[in-house]
C-alpha positions in Angstrom: 13.7 7.1 23.0 15.6 9.3 20.3 14.8 13.1 20.6 12.5 14.4 17.9 14.7 17.3 17.3 17.5 14.7 16.2 15.2 12.7 14.1 13.8 15.9 12.5 17.6 16.9 11.8 18.2 13.6 10.1 15.1 13.6 7.9 16.0 17.2 6.8 19.6 15.8 5.8 18.0 13.0 3.9 15.6 15.5 2.1 18.5 17.7 1.2 20.3 14.9 -0.1 17.4 13.7 -2.3 17.1 17.0 -3.7 20.6 17.1 -4.6 20.2 13.6 -6.2 17.3 14.8 -8.1 18.9 18.0 -9.4 21.8 16.0 -10.4 19.5 13.5 -12.5 17.7 16.6 -14.0 20.9 18.0 -15.2 22.0 14.6 -16.7 18.6 14.3 -18.5 18.9 17.9 -19.8 22.4 17.1 -20.9 21.3 14.0 -22.8 18.3 15.7 -24.4 20.3 18.6 -25.6 23.0 16.4 -27.0 20.4 14.1 -28.7 18.6 17.0 -30.1 21.7 19.1 -31.3 24.6 16.6 -32.1 22.9 13.3 -32.0 25.1 12.2 -29.1 23.3 11.1 -25.8 24.8 10.2 -22.5 25.2 6.5 -22.3 23.1 5.0 -19.3 21.1 8.2 -18.7 17.8 6.1 -18.1 19.8 3.8 -15.8 21.0 6.9 -13.9 17.5 8.2 -13.7 16.1 5.0 -12.4 18.8 4.4 -9.8 18.6 8.2 -8.4 14.9 8.3 -8.4 14.7 5.1 -6.3 17.1 6.4 -3.9 15.6 9.8 -3.7 12.1 8.6 -3.1 13.5 6.4 0.0 15.4 9.7 1.2 12.4 11.9 1.1 10.4 9.4 3.2 11.7 10.4 6.6 10.9 14.1 6.2 7.6 13.3 4.6 6.8 11.2 7.8 8.3 13.7 10.2 6.0 16.5 8.9 3.0 13.9 8.7 2.6 14.8 5.1 1.5 11.6 3.7 -1.5 11.3 2.1 -4.5 10.7 4.5 -7.9 9.8 3.3 -10.2 11.3 6.1 -13.4 11.0 4.5 -14.8 8.9 7.3 -12.9 10.4 10.2 -13.3 13.9 9.6 -16.2 14.5 11.8 -14.9 12.4 14.6 -13.8 13.8 17.9 -10.1 15.1 17.8 -9.2 12.4 20.6 -10.4 9.7 18.2 -8.4 11.2 15.4 -5.3 11.4 17.6 -5.8 7.7 18.3 -6.1 6.8 14.6 -3.0 8.9 13.8 -1.0 6.9 16.4 -2.2 3.6 15.0 -1.4 4.9 11.3 2.0 5.7 12.7 2.5 2.3 14.0 1.4 0.7 11.1 3.9 2.8 8.9 6.6 1.9 11.4 6.0 -1.9 10.9 5.8 -1.5 7.1 8.9 0.5 6.9 10.7 -1.9 9.2 9.8 -4.6 6.8 11.0 -2.8 3.9 14.3 -1.9 5.6 14.7 -5.6 6.3 14.0 -7.0 2.8 16.0 -4.1 1.1 18.7 -5.3 3.5 18.2 -8.7 2.1 18.0 -7.5 -1.4 21.3 -5.5 -1.0 23.2 -8.6 0.4 21.7 -10.6 -2.5 22.7 -8.1 -5.2 26.2 -7.9 -3.7 26.5 -11.7 -3.5 25.5 -12.2 -7.2 27.4 -9.0 -8.4 24.3 -7.7 -10.6 24.8 -4.7 -12.5 22.8 -2.3 -14.6 22.8 -3.3 -18.2 24.4 -0.1 -19.8 26.7 0.9 -17.4 27.5 -2.0 -15.1 26.7 0.0 -12.1 26.4 -2.4 -9.1 22.8 -2.6 -8.0 23.6 -3.3 -4.4 24.9 0.3 -3.8 21.4 1.5 -4.6 19.8 -0.9 -2.2 22.2 -0.1 0.3 21.7 3.5 -0.1 17.8 3.0 0.5 18.3 1.1 4.0 19.1 4.1 6.3 16.4 6.5 5.2 13.7 3.5 5.2 15.1 2.6 8.8 14.9 6.2 9.7 11.4 6.5 8.6 10.4 3.5 10.7 12.0 5.1 13.8 10.3 8.5 13.2 6.9 6.8 12.8 7.6 4.6 15.8 8.6 7.8 17.9 5.4 9.5 16.7 3.3 6.5 18.0 4.4 7.0 21.2 4.9 10.8 21.4 2.6 13.1 23.2 3.1 15.5 20.5 0.5 13.7 18.6 -2.1 14.3 21.3 -1.1 17.9 21.5 -1.5 18.5 17.8 -5.2 17.4 18.2 -6.1 19.6 21.2 -5.9 17.2 24.1 
C-alpha cells in the first residue's frame, strides 16, 4: 500500500499546480478585460484558455480535497448515528469515490487518445484538446488511489474515536 504521507505530498503538489493555473488564468482574464476597456483590444482565445485551465485546475484540486476529506457530505440522516457506523459509511463513501474516480480516469484517458487521434483543437487558438485530457488523468487517478487508501486505512476508524 502506498504511504499516506506520499499521497498527501502528491495531493499538495497538485493543489499548488491548480492554484498556479488559476492565478495565471486570472491574470490573463484581467489583461483581457483591461485591454477591452482601455484600448478595445482583447487577448484572442481568453475564453478558451479559461475553460482549458479551469478544467485542469478542478481535476488538480480533487486529490487534495479527498485527502482532507473536504468533499460535501450530507449527513442529515447520519449525524445522530454512532461513530462506528459513521466510520463505516465514510469508508463506503471513499470506496464509491475510488470507483467513480477510476472510471473517470479510464474514460478521460480514452478521451485523450481519441482527441489525439482525431487532432481536435480549440476553435480560436487551435490548442490541442488532448493535452487538457492528458493533464487531467494523473490527478484523477491520484484521487482514486487516495480514496482507496482511505477505504482501507485505520486512520478513518481513529478519526471517529474507535
